[in-house]
Backbone as JSON, one array per atom type, in Angstrom:
{
  "sequence": "MTIPSIELNNGTLIPQVGLGVYQISGDDNTRQAVSAALKMGYRHIDTAHAYQNERGVGQAVATSGIERKDIWITSKLWPHEYGKDLTQIAIDKMLDRLNTPYLDLLLLHQQVGDYMGAWQAMEAAVRSGKVRAIGLSNFDGARLDEVLRQATIKPAIMQVELHPYFQQNDLKEILAPYGTKLESWYPLGHGDPQLLNETLFSELAKKYHKSNAQIILRWHTQVGHIVFPKTTNPAHMSDNIALFDFELTDLEMAKIAALDCNKRYFNVPLEQQAAQFMAWHPED",
  "N": [[-6.0, 10.1, 17.77], [-5.57, 6.69, 17.83], [-4.03, 4.38, 15.85], [-4.22, 1.02, 15.03], [-1.61, -1.5, 14.73], [-0.12, -3.94, 12.52], [1.59, -6.99, 12.7], [4.31, -7.9, 10.73], [5.84, -10.53, 8.69], [8.48, -10.43, 9.36], [8.62, -9.49, 11.86], [8.35, -6.75, 12.21], [6.27, -3.86, 12.87], [3.53, -2.51, 11.26], [1.56, 0.37, 10.78], [-1.93, -0.01, 10.43], [-3.65, 1.56, 8.93], [-3.07, 4.07, 6.58], [-1.88, 6.98, 4.74], [-2.24, 7.31, 1.33], [-0.4, 8.62, -1.41], [-0.68, 8.61, -4.11], [-1.3, 10.15, -7.2], [-1.35, 12.66, -6.06], [-0.33, 15.69, -6.94], [2.85, 17.0, -7.39], [5.49, 18.24, -5.24], [4.95, 20.21, -3.29], [2.14, 20.15, -2.85], [1.98, 17.53, -1.96], [3.57, 17.6, 0.34], [2.0, 19.29, 1.95], [-0.35, 17.75, 2.24], [0.62, 15.4, 3.51], [1.72, 16.5, 5.8], [-0.59, 17.49, 7.07], [-1.9, 15.06, 7.53], [-0.14, 13.76, 9.29], [-0.36, 15.42, 11.5], [-2.92, 14.79, 12.26], [-2.67, 12.3, 13.28], [-1.92, 10.19, 11.66], [0.52, 7.72, 10.84], [1.69, 6.43, 8.78], [2.79, 6.43, 5.55], [2.31, 6.06, 2.12], [4.09, 5.94, -0.79], [5.73, 6.28, -4.02], [8.33, 5.9, -6.47], [7.29, 6.29, -9.01], [5.18, 8.02, -8.52], [6.22, 10.49, -8.34], [6.55, 12.26, -6.19], [8.03, 11.89, -3.92], [9.88, 13.56, -2.67], [8.29, 15.52, -1.51], [6.98, 14.02, 0.46], [9.19, 13.37, 2.07], [9.95, 15.94, 2.92], [7.74, 16.69, 4.49], [7.83, 14.78, 6.55], [10.32, 15.38, 7.68], [9.91, 17.91, 8.78], [7.95, 17.54, 10.63], [8.27, 17.24, 13.35], [8.05, 14.82, 14.52], [9.54, 11.81, 15.57], [11.64, 10.0, 13.37], [11.55, 7.21, 13.56], [8.99, 6.7, 14.33], [7.33, 6.97, 12.2], [6.02, 5.36, 9.42], [7.29, 4.69, 6.3], [6.59, 3.84, 3.05], [7.84, 2.98, -0.14], [8.19, 2.51, -3.75], [9.87, 0.74, -6.31], [10.39, 1.43, -9.77], [10.0, -0.42, -12.9], [12.21, 0.13, -14.7], [14.28, 0.41, -13.01], [14.97, -2.04, -12.15], [17.14, -4.74, -11.48], [20.18, -6.19, -10.39], [22.46, -4.47, -9.97], [21.45, -1.99, -10.87], [19.28, -1.6, -9.16], [20.45, -1.32, -6.64], [21.63, 1.21, -6.91], [19.32, 2.69, -7.41], [17.93, 2.49, -4.99], [19.52, 3.99, -3.26], [19.22, 6.51, -4.43], [16.5, 6.86, -3.99], [16.37, 6.98, -1.18], [17.7, 9.38, -0.87], [15.95, 11.18, -2.17], [13.77, 11.01, -0.44], [14.93, 11.89, 1.81], [15.85, 10.34, 4.01], [17.43, 7.96, 6.19], [16.72, 5.32, 5.94], [14.28, 3.02, 4.59], [11.04, 1.96, 5.54], [9.49, 0.11, 4.2], [9.95, -1.41, 1.09], [8.86, -1.86, -2.17], [8.53, -3.84, -5.17], [7.18, -2.37, -7.93], [5.82, -3.21, -10.27], [5.22, -6.19, -12.24], [7.2, -6.67, -14.27], [10.24, -6.66, -16.27], [13.62, -7.03, -14.9], [12.96, -8.42, -12.35], [13.83, -10.35, -10.53], [16.57, -9.89, -10.24], [16.35, -7.39, -9.11], [15.1, -8.09, -6.72], [17.11, -9.49, -5.39], [18.87, -7.4, -4.88], [17.29, -5.88, -3.18], [17.06, -7.6, -1.0], [19.71, -7.48, -0.16], [19.74, -4.82, 0.63], [18.11, -4.92, 2.86], [19.73, -6.44, 4.56], [21.82, -4.64, 4.91], [20.65, -2.61, 6.3], [19.39, -0.5, 5.07], [16.79, -0.82, 4.32], [13.82, -1.9, 5.9], [11.77, -3.79, 5.47], [10.6, -5.82, 2.75], [8.69, -6.2, -0.28], [6.05, -6.94, -2.66], [4.21, -5.55, -5.44], [1.34, -5.89, -7.3], [1.96, -8.39, -8.43], [1.45, -11.65, -9.8], [0.44, -15.05, -10.58], [2.8, -16.93, -12.53], [4.99, -15.27, -12.17], [4.82, -14.34, -9.57], [5.04, -16.82, -8.29], [7.69, -17.45, -8.96], [9.2, -15.54, -7.55], [8.48, -16.17, -4.9], [9.51, -18.73, -4.73], [12.28, -18.45, -5.13], [13.17, -16.43, -3.44], [15.18, -15.46, -0.72], [14.57, -13.87, 1.46], [11.32, -13.76, 2.25], [8.45, -12.17, 0.77], [7.15, -9.52, 2.68], [4.92, -8.05, 2.31], [2.16, -7.85, 0.08], [0.92, -5.81, -2.33], [-2.07, -5.0, -3.78], [-4.92, -4.66, -6.03], [-7.87, -4.57, -4.21], [-10.9, -5.07, -2.74], [-14.41, -5.02, -1.67], [-15.75, -6.15, -3.91], [-13.75, -7.58, -5.12], [-12.04, -9.72, -3.65], [-9.74, -11.22, -3.44], [-9.28, -13.88, -2.53], [-8.08, -16.28, -3.44], [-5.44, -15.48, -3.82], [-4.77, -14.88, -1.19], [-4.71, -17.44, -0.08], [-2.49, -18.52, -1.38], [-0.44, -16.93, -0.37], [-0.54, -17.27, 2.36], [1.12, -19.34, 3.65], [3.54, -18.01, 3.82], [3.24, -15.9, 5.46], [2.72, -13.43, 4.41], [1.35, -10.22, 4.26], [-1.6, -8.54, 3.06], [-1.94, -5.56, 1.27], [-4.17, -3.0, 0.29], [-4.81, -1.37, -2.71], [-7.12, 0.82, -4.36], [-9.11, 0.52, -2.3], [-11.72, 1.29, -1.98], [-12.91, 0.47, -4.25], [-12.21, 1.95, -6.59], [-13.8, 4.14, -6.38], [-16.28, 3.43, -7.36], [-19.64, 4.02, -7.85], [-21.64, 2.06, -7.68], [-20.57, 0.12, -5.98], [-19.95, 1.67, -3.66], [-22.48, 2.52, -2.93], [-23.89, 0.29, -2.26], [-26.67, -1.43, -0.93], [-26.33, -2.81, 1.49], [-24.1, -1.55, 2.67], [-25.12, 0.99, 3.05], [-27.15, 0.5, 4.89], [-25.64, -0.42, 7.08], [-24.08, 1.82, 7.55], [-25.97, 3.63, 8.46], [-26.77, 2.32, 10.8], [-24.4, 2.37, 12.37], [-23.75, 5.0, 12.42], [-21.95, 6.06, 10.57], [-20.11, 6.73, 7.49], [-20.71, 5.27, 4.21], [-18.26, 4.69, 3.03], [-16.6, 4.51, 5.28], [-17.61, 2.2, 6.44], [-16.79, 0.27, 4.58], [-14.01, 0.55, 4.77], [-13.68, -0.18, 7.41], [-14.42, -2.86, 7.24], [-12.23, -3.81, 5.73], [-10.15, -3.49, 7.65], [-10.96, -5.23, 9.68], [-10.83, -7.67, 8.41], [-8.16, -7.86, 8.13], [-6.63, -6.53, 6.31], [-4.32, -4.04, 5.07], [-4.63, -0.61, 4.61], [-4.61, 2.47, 2.7], [-6.04, 5.0, 1.96], [-6.16, 7.49, -0.57], [-6.28, 10.97, -0.2], [-6.72, 14.51, -0.25], [-8.39, 15.99, 1.11], [-9.2, 17.39, 4.15], [-11.39, 16.65, 5.8], [-12.17, 14.15, 4.81], [-9.79, 12.84, 5.25], [-9.69, 12.77, 8.02], [-12.0, 11.22, 8.53], [-11.21, 8.77, 7.43], [-9.57, 7.51, 9.23], [-11.16, 7.21, 11.37], [-12.18, 4.7, 12.42], [-12.2, 2.88, 14.43], [-13.87, 2.88, 16.58], [-16.04, 1.32, 16.51], [-17.43, -1.92, 15.67], [-17.92, -4.35, 13.21], [-20.31, -7.01, 13.1], [-19.99, -10.63, 13.14], [-21.88, -11.73, 11.4], [-22.47, -9.54, 9.78], [-19.97, -9.15, 8.6], [-19.86, -11.52, 7.15], [-21.89, -11.1, 5.31], [-20.79, -9.03, 3.81], [-18.61, -10.38, 2.76], [-19.94, -12.01, 1.0], [-20.44, -10.36, -1.13], [-18.42, -10.54, -2.91], [-17.47, -10.7, -6.23], [-15.56, -11.12, -8.08], [-14.84, -8.87, -9.53], [-12.78, -6.64, -11.04], [-11.09, -3.49, -11.42], [-8.85, -2.67, -12.72], [-7.66, -3.75, -15.66], [-5.65, -4.2, -17.56], [-3.89, -6.03, -19.98], [-1.05, -8.22, -19.38], [1.0, -8.14, -21.34], [0.62, -5.64, -22.51], [1.01, -4.04, -20.27], [3.76, -4.51, -19.84], [4.94, -3.31, -22.09], [4.15, -0.63, -21.79], [5.04, 0.07, -19.18], [7.8, -0.42, -19.2], [8.65, 1.39, -21.04], [8.39, 3.9, -19.97], [10.1, 6.18, -17.9], [10.27, 7.39, -14.77], [11.27, 10.6, -13.52], [14.32, 11.23, -11.71]],
  "CA": [[-6.48, 8.84, 17.2], [-4.59, 5.62, 17.84], [-4.24, 3.46, 14.75], [-3.56, -0.25, 15.36], [-0.56, -1.98, 13.85], [-0.11, -5.35, 12.16], [2.94, -7.53, 12.69], [4.7, -8.53, 9.48], [6.52, -11.81, 8.87], [9.84, -10.22, 9.89], [8.49, -8.97, 13.22], [8.12, -5.31, 12.26], [4.88, -3.47, 13.05], [3.11, -1.5, 10.3], [0.23, 0.92, 11.06], [-2.86, -0.66, 9.51], [-4.25, 2.57, 8.05], [-2.14, 5.14, 6.25], [-2.25, 7.91, 3.68], [-1.63, 7.11, 0.03], [-0.19, 9.9, -2.1], [-0.84, 8.43, -5.55], [-2.04, 11.2, -7.89], [-1.18, 13.99, -5.47], [0.61, 16.25, -7.89], [3.86, 17.95, -6.96], [6.02, 18.1, -3.89], [4.3, 21.13, -2.34], [0.84, 19.59, -2.49], [2.22, 16.31, -1.18], [4.04, 18.02, 1.67], [0.87, 19.81, 2.7], [-1.25, 16.65, 2.58], [1.27, 14.52, 4.48], [1.82, 17.25, 7.06], [-1.92, 17.48, 7.69], [-2.19, 13.71, 8.0], [0.68, 13.48, 10.47], [-0.93, 16.17, 12.62], [-4.15, 14.1, 12.67], [-2.35, 11.02, 13.91], [-1.38, 9.2, 10.71], [1.93, 7.4, 10.99], [2.01, 5.52, 7.68], [2.67, 7.12, 4.27], [2.62, 5.18, 1.0], [4.44, 6.67, -1.99], [6.45, 5.48, -5.02], [9.09, 6.7, -7.43], [6.4, 6.63, -10.12], [4.25, 9.09, -8.15], [6.97, 11.73, -8.52], [6.3, 13.18, -5.07], [8.74, 11.4, -2.74], [10.53, 14.67, -1.96], [7.27, 16.14, -0.67], [6.82, 13.16, 1.63], [10.36, 13.56, 2.92], [9.9, 17.27, 3.53], [6.71, 16.68, 5.54], [8.33, 13.99, 7.67], [11.45, 16.07, 8.3], [9.45, 19.11, 9.49], [6.77, 17.19, 11.43], [8.55, 17.19, 14.79], [7.85, 13.44, 14.95], [10.75, 11.03, 15.35], [11.58, 9.19, 12.15], [11.21, 5.82, 13.89], [7.56, 6.61, 14.6], [6.6, 7.15, 10.94], [6.27, 4.28, 8.47], [7.35, 5.15, 4.92], [6.67, 2.84, 1.99], [7.98, 3.44, -1.52], [8.21, 1.43, -4.72], [10.78, 0.86, -7.45], [9.78, 1.27, -11.1], [10.71, -1.49, -13.61], [13.48, 0.5, -15.33], [15.28, 0.38, -11.95], [15.16, -3.42, -11.74], [18.43, -5.35, -11.84], [20.95, -6.2, -9.15], [23.26, -3.25, -9.83], [20.57, -0.84, -11.04], [18.43, -1.43, -7.98], [21.27, -0.77, -5.55], [21.74, 2.65, -7.16], [17.99, 3.28, -7.29], [17.57, 2.59, -3.57], [20.23, 5.15, -2.71], [18.55, 7.71, -4.95], [15.21, 6.96, -3.31], [16.63, 7.47, 0.18], [18.05, 10.78, -1.01], [14.72, 11.94, -2.45], [12.94, 11.0, 0.76], [15.72, 12.49, 2.9], [15.76, 9.42, 5.13], [18.51, 6.97, 6.16], [16.21, 3.98, 5.67], [12.87, 2.84, 4.25], [10.36, 0.92, 6.32], [9.03, -0.93, 3.27], [10.26, -1.18, -0.32], [8.14, -2.8, -3.02], [8.62, -3.83, -6.62], [5.89, -1.78, -8.28], [5.14, -3.95, -11.34], [5.81, -7.52, -12.46], [7.9, -6.73, -15.54], [11.65, -6.32, -16.11], [14.48, -7.95, -14.15], [12.48, -8.33, -10.96], [14.6, -11.21, -9.64], [17.78, -9.15, -9.93], [15.96, -6.34, -8.17], [14.82, -8.69, -5.42], [18.39, -9.77, -4.75], [19.39, -6.12, -4.37], [16.45, -5.49, -2.04], [17.48, -8.42, 0.13], [20.98, -6.91, 0.31], [19.42, -3.57, 1.31], [17.63, -5.3, 4.19], [20.88, -6.86, 5.36], [22.67, -3.48, 5.2], [19.91, -1.67, 7.14], [18.77, 0.58, 4.3], [15.37, -1.15, 4.17], [13.4, -2.79, 6.99], [10.94, -4.87, 4.96], [10.45, -5.77, 1.3], [7.49, -6.86, -0.76], [5.66, -6.88, -4.07], [2.96, -4.89, -5.81], [0.77, -6.26, -8.6], [2.5, -9.65, -8.94], [0.56, -12.81, -9.71], [0.77, -16.14, -11.47], [4.13, -17.52, -12.58], [5.98, -14.32, -11.67], [4.75, -14.42, -8.11], [5.59, -18.12, -7.89], [9.14, -17.41, -9.1], [9.75, -14.79, -6.43], [8.28, -16.94, -3.67], [10.38, -19.92, -4.76], [13.7, -18.11, -5.11], [13.5, -15.4, -2.46], [15.7, -15.82, 0.59], [13.66, -13.13, 2.34], [10.0, -13.85, 1.63], [7.76, -10.87, 0.79], [6.38, -9.17, 3.88], [3.7, -7.37, 1.87], [1.7, -7.86, -1.31], [-0.01, -4.7, -2.53], [-2.88, -5.34, -4.96], [-6.31, -4.22, -6.03], [-8.54, -5.38, -3.19], [-12.1, -4.38, -2.26], [-15.47, -6.03, -1.47], [-16.09, -6.83, -5.16], [-12.59, -8.36, -5.58], [-11.5, -9.95, -2.32], [-8.42, -11.84, -3.56], [-9.19, -15.03, -1.64], [-7.1, -17.23, -3.97], [-4.12, -14.94, -3.52], [-4.55, -15.03, 0.24], [-4.32, -18.83, 0.18], [-1.12, -18.71, -1.88], [0.52, -16.2, 0.46], [-0.68, -17.61, 3.77], [2.27, -20.04, 4.24], [4.7, -17.12, 3.95], [2.92, -14.82, 6.39], [2.68, -12.17, 3.66], [0.13, -9.46, 4.48], [-2.12, -7.86, 1.88], [-2.3, -4.14, 1.27], [-5.17, -2.73, -0.74], [-5.08, -0.13, -3.43], [-8.56, 0.8, -4.69], [-9.87, -0.11, -1.21], [-13.13, 1.64, -2.15], [-13.36, 0.07, -5.58], [-12.01, 3.01, -7.58], [-14.9, 5.09, -6.26], [-17.45, 2.96, -8.12], [-20.88, 4.31, -7.11], [-22.38, 0.84, -7.41], [-20.0, -0.47, -4.78], [-20.09, 2.57, -2.52], [-23.89, 2.68, -2.56], [-24.54, -1.0, -1.98], [-27.68, -1.32, 0.13], [-25.77, -3.31, 2.74], [-23.25, -0.52, 3.26], [-25.99, 2.09, 3.48], [-27.82, 0.06, 6.12], [-24.66, -0.46, 8.16], [-23.69, 3.2, 7.82], [-27.03, 4.2, 9.29], [-26.72, 1.66, 12.1], [-23.21, 2.74, 13.15], [-23.54, 6.44, 12.31], [-20.74, 6.23, 9.79], [-20.36, 6.81, 6.05], [-20.54, 4.0, 3.51], [-16.82, 4.46, 2.86], [-16.05, 4.07, 6.56], [-18.0, 0.8, 6.62], [-15.91, -0.54, 3.73], [-12.67, 0.58, 5.34], [-13.72, -0.99, 8.63], [-14.38, -4.26, 6.8], [-10.83, -4.1, 5.41], [-9.31, -3.63, 8.84], [-11.33, -6.42, 10.43], [-10.33, -8.84, 7.67], [-6.72, -7.89, 8.33], [-5.95, -5.81, 5.24], [-3.7, -2.74, 5.33], [-5.21, 0.33, 3.64], [-4.04, 3.82, 2.73], [-6.82, 5.79, 1.0], [-5.6, 8.78, -0.98], [-7.13, 12.14, -0.16], [-6.15, 15.77, 0.23], [-9.49, 16.64, 1.81], [-9.01, 17.16, 5.59], [-12.53, 15.95, 6.39], [-12.05, 12.73, 4.43], [-8.6, 12.34, 5.92], [-10.1, 12.48, 9.39], [-12.95, 10.1, 8.5], [-10.58, 7.52, 7.02], [-8.96, 6.82, 10.38], [-12.17, 7.11, 12.44], [-12.71, 3.37, 12.11], [-11.91, 1.94, 15.5], [-14.8, 3.06, 17.69], [-17.17, 0.41, 16.29], [-16.99, -3.2, 15.12], [-18.94, -5.09, 12.48], [-20.55, -8.34, 13.64], [-19.61, -11.75, 12.26], [-22.9, -11.84, 10.35], [-22.28, -8.42, 8.85], [-18.76, -9.46, 7.84], [-20.2, -12.59, 6.21], [-22.69, -10.49, 4.23], [-19.87, -8.3, 2.94], [-17.85, -11.4, 2.04], [-20.81, -12.54, -0.06], [-20.47, -9.42, -2.24], [-17.29, -10.83, -3.8], [-17.93, -11.14, -7.54], [-14.38, -11.18, -8.94], [-14.85, -7.69, -10.39], [-11.63, -5.77, -10.85], [-11.19, -2.26, -12.19], [-7.64, -2.57, -13.54], [-7.73, -4.94, -16.51], [-4.69, -4.09, -18.65], [-3.16, -7.3, -20.15], [0.35, -8.18, -18.98], [1.85, -7.73, -22.46], [0.48, -4.19, -22.64], [1.69, -3.46, -19.11], [5.2, -4.58, -20.04], [5.33, -2.31, -23.08], [3.95, 0.71, -21.24], [5.83, 0.32, -17.98], [9.21, -0.4, -19.51], [8.95, 2.54, -21.91], [8.33, 5.16, -19.21], [11.06, 6.29, -16.82], [10.05, 8.57, -13.92], [12.46, 11.38, -13.25], [14.95, 11.1, -10.39]],
  "C": [[-5.35, 7.84, 17.19], [-4.95, 4.61, 16.76], [-3.53, 2.15, 15.06], [-2.52, -0.64, 14.33], [-0.72, -3.47, 13.61], [1.34, -5.82, 12.13], [3.22, -8.25, 11.37], [5.52, -9.78, 9.75], [7.98, -11.68, 9.29], [9.82, -9.58, 11.28], [8.27, -7.47, 13.32], [6.62, -5.03, 12.34], [4.54, -2.32, 12.1], [1.73, -0.96, 10.71], [-0.77, 0.44, 10.0], [-3.53, 0.3, 8.54], [-3.24, 3.68, 7.83], [-2.72, 6.08, 5.23], [-1.5, 7.53, 2.42], [-1.51, 8.44, -0.7], [-0.17, 9.73, -3.61], [-1.75, 9.53, -6.11], [-2.15, 12.5, -7.1], [-0.02, 14.64, -6.23], [1.56, 17.25, -7.24], [4.26, 17.81, -5.52], [5.33, 19.01, -2.89], [2.95, 20.59, -1.89], [0.99, 18.34, -1.63], [2.66, 16.66, 0.23], [2.89, 18.5, 2.53], [-0.07, 18.69, 3.15], [-0.65, 15.75, 3.65], [1.4, 15.22, 5.83], [0.49, 17.27, 7.8], [-2.24, 16.11, 8.26], [-1.4, 13.39, 9.27], [0.14, 14.21, 11.7], [-2.19, 15.49, 13.15], [-3.89, 12.78, 13.38], [-1.91, 9.93, 12.97], [0.1, 8.98, 11.0], [2.41, 6.44, 9.9], [1.73, 6.28, 6.38], [3.13, 6.18, 3.17], [2.86, 6.02, -0.26], [5.14, 5.73, -2.95], [7.26, 6.42, -5.89], [8.18, 7.17, -8.56], [5.45, 7.77, -9.8], [4.89, 10.46, -8.28], [6.71, 12.75, -7.4], [7.01, 12.73, -3.78], [9.39, 12.54, -1.96], [9.53, 15.39, -1.06], [6.99, 15.34, 0.58], [7.97, 13.38, 2.59], [10.37, 14.9, 3.63], [8.9, 17.31, 4.69], [7.19, 15.92, 6.77], [9.41, 14.75, 8.42], [11.0, 17.26, 9.15], [8.3, 18.82, 10.45], [7.0, 17.3, 12.93], [8.35, 15.81, 15.37], [9.12, 12.66, 14.66], [10.57, 10.12, 14.14], [11.12, 7.76, 12.45], [9.72, 5.62, 14.11], [6.7, 6.81, 13.36], [7.01, 6.04, 9.98], [6.22, 4.86, 7.06], [7.52, 3.96, 3.99], [6.94, 3.54, 0.67], [8.19, 2.24, -2.43], [9.17, 1.75, -5.86], [10.04, 0.65, -8.76], [10.61, 0.29, -11.93], [12.04, -1.1, -14.26], [14.62, 0.51, -14.31], [15.58, -1.04, -11.49], [16.47, -3.97, -12.29], [19.35, -5.19, -10.66], [21.74, -4.91, -8.95], [22.38, -2.0, -9.93], [19.77, -0.56, -9.77], [19.21, -0.9, -6.79], [21.4, 0.74, -5.69], [20.4, 3.32, -6.93], [17.56, 3.44, -5.84], [18.26, 3.79, -2.93], [19.61, 6.46, -3.18], [17.21, 7.94, -4.25], [15.38, 7.5, -1.89], [16.98, 8.95, 0.16], [16.82, 11.63, -1.27], [13.85, 12.07, -1.22], [13.64, 11.61, 1.97], [15.62, 11.65, 4.17], [16.9, 8.41, 5.06], [18.03, 5.55, 5.85], [14.75, 4.07, 5.24], [12.27, 1.76, 5.14], [9.92, -0.23, 5.42], [9.35, -0.49, 1.85], [9.6, -2.27, -1.13], [8.63, -2.72, -4.46], [7.25, -3.45, -7.15], [5.1, -2.6, -9.31], [5.92, -5.22, -11.66], [6.43, -7.67, -13.86], [9.35, -6.31, -15.32], [12.39, -7.36, -15.3], [14.13, -7.91, -12.66], [13.27, -9.24, -10.02], [15.95, -10.56, -9.29], [17.5, -8.05, -8.92], [15.72, -6.91, -6.79], [16.1, -9.01, -4.67], [18.99, -8.5, -4.15], [18.59, -5.64, -3.17], [16.8, -6.31, -0.8], [18.8, -7.89, 0.71], [20.74, -5.61, 1.07], [18.85, -3.83, 2.7], [18.81, -5.66, 5.08], [21.77, -5.68, 5.75], [21.97, -2.44, 6.07], [19.28, -0.51, 6.39], [17.26, 0.41, 4.17], [14.99, -2.13, 5.28], [12.61, -3.99, 6.5], [10.78, -4.7, 3.46], [9.22, -6.56, 0.88], [7.24, -6.58, -2.22], [4.38, -6.08, -4.24], [2.56, -5.4, -7.19], [1.42, -7.49, -9.23], [1.44, -10.74, -8.83], [1.11, -13.93, -10.59], [2.2, -16.63, -11.36], [5.18, -16.58, -12.01], [5.99, -14.29, -10.14], [5.37, -15.73, -7.63], [7.12, -18.11, -7.94], [9.78, -16.67, -7.93], [9.63, -15.6, -5.14], [9.22, -18.13, -3.59], [11.85, -19.55, -4.54], [14.11, -17.15, -4.0], [14.08, -16.02, -1.19], [14.9, -15.14, 1.69], [12.3, -13.11, 1.66], [9.28, -12.49, 1.74], [6.96, -10.66, 2.08], [5.0, -8.65, 3.5], [3.44, -7.7, 0.41], [0.65, -6.76, -1.44], [-0.75, -4.91, -3.84], [-4.22, -4.62, -4.89], [-7.11, -5.16, -5.13], [-9.69, -4.57, -2.6], [-13.24, -5.4, -2.16], [-15.91, -6.75, -2.74], [-14.95, -7.73, -5.67], [-11.73, -8.65, -4.36], [-10.21, -10.78, -2.29], [-8.25, -13.07, -2.65], [-8.19, -16.08, -2.13], [-5.68, -16.77, -3.65], [-3.79, -15.09, -2.04], [-4.12, -16.45, 0.58], [-2.89, -19.09, -0.25], [-0.11, -18.11, -0.91], [0.5, -16.6, 1.93], [0.54, -18.35, 4.35], [3.49, -19.16, 4.49], [4.46, -15.99, 4.94], [2.87, -13.46, 5.73], [1.33, -11.49, 3.86], [-0.3, -8.73, 3.21], [-2.42, -6.4, 2.18], [-3.23, -3.89, 0.09], [-4.97, -1.37, -1.38], [-6.46, -0.28, -4.06], [-9.36, 0.16, -3.55], [-11.37, 0.18, -1.29], [-13.62, 1.36, -3.57], [-13.27, 1.16, -6.61], [-13.16, 4.02, -7.56], [-16.15, 4.71, -7.02], [-18.73, 3.21, -7.33], [-21.69, 3.06, -6.79], [-21.88, 0.16, -6.14], [-20.26, 0.39, -3.56], [-21.52, 2.64, -2.02], [-24.63, 1.36, -2.42], [-25.5, -0.83, -0.79], [-27.13, -1.75, 1.48], [-24.93, -2.24, 3.43], [-24.07, 0.66, 3.77], [-26.7, 1.74, 4.79], [-26.85, 0.07, 7.3], [-24.19, 0.95, 8.53], [-24.72, 3.88, 8.72], [-26.98, 3.61, 10.7], [-25.59, 2.2, 12.97], [-22.89, 4.24, 13.11], [-22.19, 6.75, 11.66], [-21.11, 6.43, 8.33], [-20.2, 5.43, 5.43], [-19.06, 3.67, 3.34], [-16.18, 3.97, 4.15], [-16.42, 2.61, 6.84], [-17.08, -0.11, 5.82], [-14.5, -0.59, 4.32], [-12.61, -0.23, 6.64], [-13.7, -2.48, 8.29], [-12.94, -4.66, 6.48], [-10.02, -4.36, 6.67], [-9.67, -4.88, 9.64], [-10.88, -7.7, 9.73], [-8.82, -8.99, 7.88], [-5.93, -7.22, 7.22], [-5.31, -4.53, 5.78], [-4.16, -1.8, 4.24], [-4.59, 1.7, 3.8], [-4.79, 4.67, 1.69], [-6.14, 7.12, 0.71], [-6.65, 9.87, -0.84], [-6.3, 13.34, 0.24], [-7.2, 16.57, 0.99], [-9.38, 16.37, 3.31], [-10.15, 16.39, 6.25], [-12.47, 14.46, 6.07], [-10.86, 12.08, 5.12], [-8.93, 11.94, 7.36], [-11.03, 11.27, 9.45], [-12.25, 8.76, 8.26], [-9.82, 6.81, 8.13], [-9.93, 6.72, 11.56], [-12.92, 5.79, 12.28], [-12.72, 2.43, 13.3], [-12.76, 2.16, 16.75], [-16.08, 2.25, 17.48], [-16.62, -0.86, 15.67], [-18.15, -3.89, 14.44], [-19.09, -6.49, 13.08], [-20.09, -9.41, 12.65], [-20.6, -11.9, 11.11], [-22.74, -10.74, 9.32], [-21.04, -8.63, 7.99], [-19.04, -10.54, 6.79], [-21.01, -12.04, 5.04], [-21.8, -9.71, 3.27], [-19.03, -9.29, 2.13], [-18.65, -11.95, 0.86], [-20.92, -11.6, -1.26], [-19.36, -9.7, -3.26], [-17.81, -11.38, -5.13], [-16.8, -11.14, -8.56], [-14.33, -10.03, -9.94], [-13.66, -6.81, -10.05], [-11.75, -4.58, -11.79], [-9.95, -2.01, -13.06], [-7.53, -3.85, -14.34], [-6.78, -4.88, -17.7], [-3.92, -5.41, -18.77], [-1.67, -7.13, -19.84], [1.27, -7.69, -20.1], [1.79, -6.21, -22.65], [1.14, -3.47, -21.47], [3.19, -3.4, -19.35], [5.66, -3.49, -21.0], [5.24, -0.9, -22.49], [4.92, 1.0, -20.09], [7.33, 0.38, -18.27], [9.6, 0.82, -20.34], [9.03, 3.86, -21.13], [9.31, 5.12, -18.04], [10.75, 7.53, -15.99], [11.36, 9.29, -13.65], [13.0, 11.11, -11.85], [14.76, 12.36, -9.58]]
}
C-alpha cells in the first residue's frame, strides 16, 4: 500500500495517513502495534511524551529493517518541559527514549506554560538538525496568535480535534497564510455512533464498498488533512490505509462539508486545562 505524502511549509514530505499510539499502554504493546503497522506499509507514527510509550515506538522502528529516513516520527513535549533551557534538555531525553538521532516533527502538546520559551528551543533544535519540523497541538486564540507573531520558524503543523462535525474552517483561514497543515485527532469524532452512522456515510459506504469509517477518513484525505487513527486491531489497521482506491465526488464532499455543526468532544475550559496539565509530569 502506497500512502501519499503532503508537503509542509519547510519542504519536507509527511505521509498523510499514519498510526497514532495514544492510549496504547506500555512499550511492549506499542512495539507490537507499530511493528505490525510498519509491515503493512505505514511510514508515519504519532506519539508523545505524555503517552508514555515512546520507547516502544523506538524499538519497533529500530527492529523494522526499514531505513530511519523512510519512517516519519512525531512526538510532543508536555508543558512541564516548556522553557528555553528545559526544552533543550527535554528534546535530548526524547531522542534517547525514541532511540533516534532526530525527530521528523516535534509539537507543543498543550497551550499552557512557557510555550514561547519552548518554541525558541524548538527552533534551535531545527537549526542543529535534531528536529526536521515543528508545530503546535491544541493552540487557539491569543496563544496561537502570539506564536504566529513571534515565531521565526512558523508552525508546519497544527494538530487539533477535527472531524465532519467540527471542521475547523476558521482555524484553516488563520493558518492559511503560513502554509500550516492540519492534523486531526478524533478524526472519527471520538467514535460517536451518531457521526459514524450518519445516513450519508452509510450510503457512500455501500456505493464504494467501504466502511463508514473509511468514508470519513477518505474525506479527511481529500480535504488535505493528515490523520493517524489509533488502533491495535490488525483488520482496522489495514482498513485505515485502504483509502486510495476510490475518490469521493465534489458533490459528495460538499454534502459532508454541510454536516459541520461546530460540535466538539473535548470541552475542558482553558483554566482547568492549565491546572491539570501543569500538575502532571509524565515519567522520563
